[in-house]
TORKOL-4160 file (C-alpha; in steps of 0.2 Angstrom, whole numbers, padded with zeros to 4 digits, m for minus):
232
<pt num="1" X="0561" Y="0517" Z="0468"/>
<pt num="2" X="0554" Y="0532" Z="0478"/>
<pt num="3" X="0542" Y="0530" Z="0492"/>
<pt num="4" X="0524" Y="0536" Z="0487"/>
<pt num="5" X="0524" Y="0549" Z="0500"/>
<pt num="6" X="0539" Y="0558" Z="0493"/>
<pt num="7" X="0528" Y="0560" Z="0478"/>
<pt num="8" X="0514" Y="0567" Z="0488"/>
<pt num="9" X="0525" Y="0578" Z="0499"/>
<pt num="10" X="0533" Y="0586" Z="0483"/>
<pt num="11" X="0514" Y="0590" Z="0475"/>
<pt num="12" X="0508" Y="0598" Z="0490"/>
<pt num="13" X="0522" Y="0611" Z="0491"/>
<pt num="14" X="0520" Y="0612" Z="0471"/>
<pt num="15" X="0501" Y="0616" Z="0477"/>
<pt num="16" X="0503" Y="0629" Z="0490"/>
<pt num="17" X="0517" Y="0636" Z="0482"/>
<pt num="18" X="0507" Y="0640" Z="0467"/>
<pt num="19" X="0492" Y="0645" Z="0474"/>
<pt num="20" X="0502" Y="0659" Z="0484"/>
<pt num="21" X="0510" Y="0665" Z="0470"/>
<pt num="22" X="0494" Y="0665" Z="0461"/>
<pt num="23" X="0486" Y="0676" Z="0475"/>
<pt num="24" X="0501" Y="0689" Z="0476"/>
<pt num="25" X="0498" Y="0690" Z="0457"/>
<pt num="26" X="0480" Y="0696" Z="0458"/>
<pt num="27" X="0482" Y="0707" Z="0470"/>
<pt num="28" X="0493" Y="0715" Z="0460"/>
<pt num="29" X="0484" Y="0718" Z="0447"/>
<pt num="30" X="0469" Y="0723" Z="0458"/>
<pt num="31" X="0457" Y="0707" Z="0451"/>
<pt num="32" X="0457" Y="0693" Z="0466"/>
<pt num="33" X="0439" Y="0696" Z="0466"/>
<pt num="34" X="0436" Y="0689" Z="0450"/>
<pt num="35" X="0430" Y="0673" Z="0448"/>
<pt num="36" X="0442" Y="0670" Z="0434"/>
<pt num="37" X="0458" Y="0676" Z="0446"/>
<pt num="38" X="0451" Y="0667" Z="0461"/>
<pt num="39" X="0446" Y="0652" Z="0458"/>
<pt num="40" X="0464" Y="0646" Z="0452"/>
<pt num="41" X="0472" Y="0648" Z="0468"/>
<pt num="42" X="0457" Y="0637" Z="0477"/>
<pt num="43" X="0459" Y="0625" Z="0464"/>
<pt num="44" X="0478" Y="0623" Z="0468"/>
<pt num="45" X="0474" Y="0624" Z="0488"/>
<pt num="46" X="0460" Y="0612" Z="0488"/>
<pt num="47" X="0473" Y="0600" Z="0479"/>
<pt num="48" X="0488" Y="0603" Z="0490"/>
<pt num="49" X="0475" Y="0600" Z="0506"/>
<pt num="50" X="0471" Y="0582" Z="0497"/>
<pt num="51" X="0490" Y="0580" Z="0495"/>
<pt num="52" X="0495" Y="0584" Z="0511"/>
<pt num="53" X="0481" Y="0571" Z="0518"/>
<pt num="54" X="0488" Y="0558" Z="0507"/>
<pt num="55" X="0507" Y="0561" Z="0513"/>
<pt num="56" X="0500" Y="0558" Z="0529"/>
<pt num="57" X="0493" Y="0543" Z="0524"/>
<pt num="58" X="0506" Y="0537" Z="0514"/>
<pt num="59" X="0519" Y="0538" Z="0528"/>
<pt num="60" X="0509" Y="0534" Z="0543"/>
<pt num="61" X="0512" Y="0551" Z="0553"/>
<pt num="62" X="0493" Y="0554" Z="0555"/>
<pt num="63" X="0479" Y="0542" Z="0556"/>
<pt num="64" X="0466" Y="0555" Z="0542"/>
<pt num="65" X="0452" Y="0538" Z="0544"/>
<pt num="66" X="0452" Y="0537" Z="0523"/>
<pt num="67" X="0462" Y="0529" Z="0510"/>
<pt num="68" X="0471" Y="0537" Z="0498"/>
<pt num="69" X="0461" Y="0535" Z="0484"/>
<pt num="70" X="0446" Y="0543" Z="0494"/>
<pt num="71" X="0456" Y="0558" Z="0499"/>
<pt num="72" X="0464" Y="0558" Z="0479"/>
<pt num="73" X="0443" Y="0557" Z="0472"/>
<pt num="74" X="0439" Y="0570" Z="0484"/>
<pt num="75" X="0453" Y="0580" Z="0476"/>
<pt num="76" X="0447" Y="0579" Z="0461"/>
<pt num="77" X="0427" Y="0580" Z="0464"/>
<pt num="78" X="0430" Y="0597" Z="0470"/>
<pt num="79" X="0444" Y="0604" Z="0458"/>
<pt num="80" X="0438" Y="0596" Z="0439"/>
<pt num="81" X="0421" Y="0603" Z="0442"/>
<pt num="82" X="0428" Y="0621" Z="0447"/>
<pt num="83" X="0441" Y="0619" Z="0427"/>
<pt num="84" X="0424" Y="0613" Z="0421"/>
<pt num="85" X="0415" Y="0628" Z="0426"/>
<pt num="86" X="0430" Y="0641" Z="0425"/>
<pt num="87" X="0428" Y="0634" Z="0406"/>
<pt num="88" X="0412" Y="0639" Z="0406"/>
<pt num="89" X="0415" Y="0656" Z="0414"/>
<pt num="90" X="0428" Y="0659" Z="0400"/>
<pt num="91" X="0414" Y="0654" Z="0387"/>
<pt num="92" X="0401" Y="0664" Z="0391"/>
<pt num="93" X="0391" Y="0650" Z="0389"/>
<pt num="94" X="0372" Y="0651" Z="0396"/>
<pt num="95" X="0371" Y="0645" Z="0416"/>
<pt num="96" X="0360" Y="0628" Z="0409"/>
<pt num="97" X="0375" Y="0622" Z="0399"/>
<pt num="98" X="0389" Y="0626" Z="0413"/>
<pt num="99" X="0377" Y="0616" Z="0426"/>
<pt num="100" X="0376" Y="0602" Z="0412"/>
<pt num="101" X="0397" Y="0602" Z="0411"/>
<pt num="102" X="0399" Y="0602" Z="0427"/>
<pt num="103" X="0385" Y="0586" Z="0432"/>
<pt num="104" X="0395" Y="0578" Z="0418"/>
<pt num="105" X="0410" Y="0579" Z="0427"/>
<pt num="106" X="0404" Y="0575" Z="0445"/>
<pt num="107" X="0397" Y="0557" Z="0438"/>
<pt num="108" X="0413" Y="0556" Z="0427"/>
<pt num="109" X="0424" Y="0555" Z="0445"/>
<pt num="110" X="0411" Y="0546" Z="0455"/>
<pt num="111" X="0410" Y="0532" Z="0442"/>
<pt num="112" X="0429" Y="0533" Z="0442"/>
<pt num="113" X="0430" Y="0531" Z="0461"/>
<pt num="114" X="0417" Y="0516" Z="0457"/>
<pt num="115" X="0430" Y="0508" Z="0447"/>
<pt num="116" X="0445" Y="0510" Z="0457"/>
<pt num="117" X="0437" Y="0504" Z="0472"/>
<pt num="118" X="0426" Y="0489" Z="0466"/>
<pt num="119" X="0429" Y="0474" Z="0459"/>
<pt num="120" X="0421" Y="0463" Z="0444"/>
<pt num="121" X="0408" Y="0467" Z="0433"/>
<pt num="122" X="0405" Y="0484" Z="0440"/>
<pt num="123" X="0418" Y="0489" Z="0440"/>
<pt num="124" X="0420" Y="0489" Z="0422"/>
<pt num="125" X="0404" Y="0494" Z="0420"/>
<pt num="126" X="0407" Y="0512" Z="0428"/>
<pt num="127" X="0426" Y="0513" Z="0421"/>
<pt num="128" X="0416" Y="0511" Z="0403"/>
<pt num="129" X="0401" Y="0524" Z="0409"/>
<pt num="130" X="0415" Y="0537" Z="0415"/>
<pt num="131" X="0423" Y="0536" Z="0398"/>
<pt num="132" X="0408" Y="0541" Z="0391"/>
<pt num="133" X="0405" Y="0554" Z="0403"/>
<pt num="134" X="0422" Y="0561" Z="0400"/>
<pt num="135" X="0418" Y="0560" Z="0380"/>
<pt num="136" X="0403" Y="0570" Z="0383"/>
<pt num="137" X="0413" Y="0584" Z="0391"/>
<pt num="138" X="0427" Y="0584" Z="0377"/>
<pt num="139" X="0413" Y="0586" Z="0366"/>
<pt num="140" X="0404" Y="0603" Z="0376"/>
<pt num="141" X="0422" Y="0609" Z="0378"/>
<pt num="142" X="0428" Y="0607" Z="0360"/>
<pt num="143" X="0410" Y="0610" Z="0352"/>
<pt num="144" X="0398" Y="0620" Z="0363"/>
<pt num="145" X="0409" Y="0631" Z="0373"/>
<pt num="146" X="0421" Y="0634" Z="0360"/>
<pt num="147" X="0406" Y="0640" Z="0348"/>
<pt num="148" X="0400" Y="0653" Z="0361"/>
<pt num="149" X="0417" Y="0661" Z="0358"/>
<pt num="150" X="0417" Y="0666" Z="0339"/>
<pt num="151" X="0410" Y="0682" Z="0343"/>
<pt num="152" X="0426" Y="0683" Z="0354"/>
<pt num="153" X="0441" Y="0691" Z="0347"/>
<pt num="154" X="0456" Y="0680" Z="0343"/>
<pt num="155" X="0465" Y="0680" Z="0359"/>
<pt num="156" X="0454" Y="0678" Z="0368"/>
<pt num="157" X="0448" Y="0662" Z="0358"/>
<pt num="158" X="0467" Y="0659" Z="0359"/>
<pt num="159" X="0467" Y="0658" Z="0379"/>
<pt num="160" X="0453" Y="0650" Z="0380"/>
<pt num="161" X="0457" Y="0635" Z="0367"/>
<pt num="162" X="0475" Y="0635" Z="0376"/>
<pt num="163" X="0467" Y="0630" Z="0393"/>
<pt num="164" X="0454" Y="0619" Z="0386"/>
<pt num="165" X="0465" Y="0607" Z="0375"/>
<pt num="166" X="0478" Y="0607" Z="0389"/>
<pt num="167" X="0463" Y="0602" Z="0400"/>
<pt num="168" X="0457" Y="0588" Z="0388"/>
<pt num="169" X="0475" Y="0581" Z="0387"/>
<pt num="170" X="0478" Y="0580" Z="0403"/>
<pt num="171" X="0461" Y="0573" Z="0409"/>
<pt num="172" X="0462" Y="0559" Z="0395"/>
<pt num="173" X="0479" Y="0549" Z="0402"/>
<pt num="174" X="0470" Y="0550" Z="0419"/>
<pt num="175" X="0460" Y="0534" Z="0412"/>
<pt num="176" X="0475" Y="0526" Z="0402"/>
<pt num="177" X="0485" Y="0527" Z="0418"/>
<pt num="178" X="0473" Y="0517" Z="0431"/>
<pt num="179" X="0470" Y="0505" Z="0417"/>
<pt num="180" X="0488" Y="0499" Z="0414"/>
<pt num="181" X="0488" Y="0503" Z="0433"/>
<pt num="182" X="0488" Y="0488" Z="0446"/>
<pt num="183" X="0468" Y="0485" Z="0447"/>
<pt num="184" X="0470" Y="0487" Z="0427"/>
<pt num="185" X="0483" Y="0477" Z="0417"/>
<pt num="186" X="0496" Y="0477" Z="0430"/>
<pt num="187" X="0508" Y="0486" Z="0417"/>
<pt num="188" X="0510" Y="0500" Z="0431"/>
<pt num="189" X="0516" Y="0497" Z="0447"/>
<pt num="190" X="0507" Y="0506" Z="0463"/>
<pt num="191" X="0523" Y="0518" Z="0466"/>
<pt num="192" X="0524" Y="0522" Z="0450"/>
<pt num="193" X="0507" Y="0526" Z="0448"/>
<pt num="194" X="0509" Y="0538" Z="0463"/>
<pt num="195" X="0522" Y="0548" Z="0452"/>
<pt num="196" X="0511" Y="0550" Z="0435"/>
<pt num="197" X="0496" Y="0555" Z="0445"/>
<pt num="198" X="0505" Y="0566" Z="0454"/>
<pt num="199" X="0514" Y="0574" Z="0437"/>
<pt num="200" X="0497" Y="0574" Z="0430"/>
<pt num="201" X="0488" Y="0584" Z="0445"/>
<pt num="202" X="0502" Y="0597" Z="0446"/>
<pt num="203" X="0500" Y="0598" Z="0425"/>
<pt num="204" X="0482" Y="0600" Z="0423"/>
<pt num="205" X="0482" Y="0612" Z="0437"/>
<pt num="206" X="0499" Y="0623" Z="0438"/>
<pt num="207" X="0501" Y="0621" Z="0419"/>
<pt num="208" X="0481" Y="0630" Z="0418"/>
<pt num="209" X="0487" Y="0642" Z="0431"/>
<pt num="210" X="0501" Y="0643" Z="0421"/>
<pt num="211" X="0495" Y="0648" Z="0406"/>
<pt num="212" X="0485" Y="0661" Z="0416"/>
<pt num="213" X="0497" Y="0671" Z="0423"/>
<pt num="214" X="0509" Y="0673" Z="0404"/>
<pt num="215" X="0493" Y="0678" Z="0396"/>
<pt num="216" X="0484" Y="0688" Z="0409"/>
<pt num="217" X="0484" Y="0704" Z="0398"/>
<pt num="218" X="0470" Y="0692" Z="0388"/>
<pt num="219" X="0463" Y="0687" Z="0402"/>
<pt num="220" X="0457" Y="0705" Z="0408"/>
<pt num="221" X="0449" Y="0706" Z="0390"/>
<pt num="222" X="0435" Y="0693" Z="0399"/>
<pt num="223" X="0431" Y="0705" Z="0415"/>
<pt num="224" X="0421" Y="0717" Z="0405"/>
<pt num="225" X="0408" Y="0704" Z="0405"/>
<pt num="226" X="0414" Y="0695" Z="0424"/>
<pt num="227" X="0397" Y="0705" Z="0430"/>
<pt num="228" X="0387" Y="0692" Z="0443"/>
<pt num="229" X="0371" Y="0691" Z="0437"/>
<pt num="230" X="0358" Y="0676" Z="0438"/>
<pt num="231" X="0364" Y="0665" Z="0425"/>
<pt num="232" X="0382" Y="0664" Z="0430"/>
């Protein structure tokens, strides 16, 4: 079995490489000041930093003072709301709707952390409540956010749908992996769990960045309404 530290090291390398490449791309296209372009590398950089910490913890090279799950969920507490906010910006929904989605995201991650750190009844209450928050997010992504793009061009809707579907698909797998892991049914061992979570993180974040890069021409259509206002 490959040591978990190896997967964390690979994850950190992939995230930092993706962040640098995306920044170079954004600078060359003259759009780095837009949230549509600077948020993806920020998300990757935060994830990369968390993975450096997880590598340090797992390899024993540095005592960072916290455990693997604390670092992992700290990453998700920052990056997943940013992804939710990004989708809200693409959809052009109102500020209240974006805030509601971000809040549901934060609560989902917080309850997920309770699930992985506690035991007994409270653990499964947290798991159920976190799942409910995820279902609420899926509804917002699939209905409220999508409805806001009804008047947009077909290519604009296509870009949003690609990013939305990737996000929903990858996020839906996380609770299943944990449920099958050591704190659930025990069908997935700790080392395999680290590999699966790292793979999911890369697919969710670097996958999102890759879609944006390949669809950069479409993304530029969103810049016309990318003007800071009180409703952003």
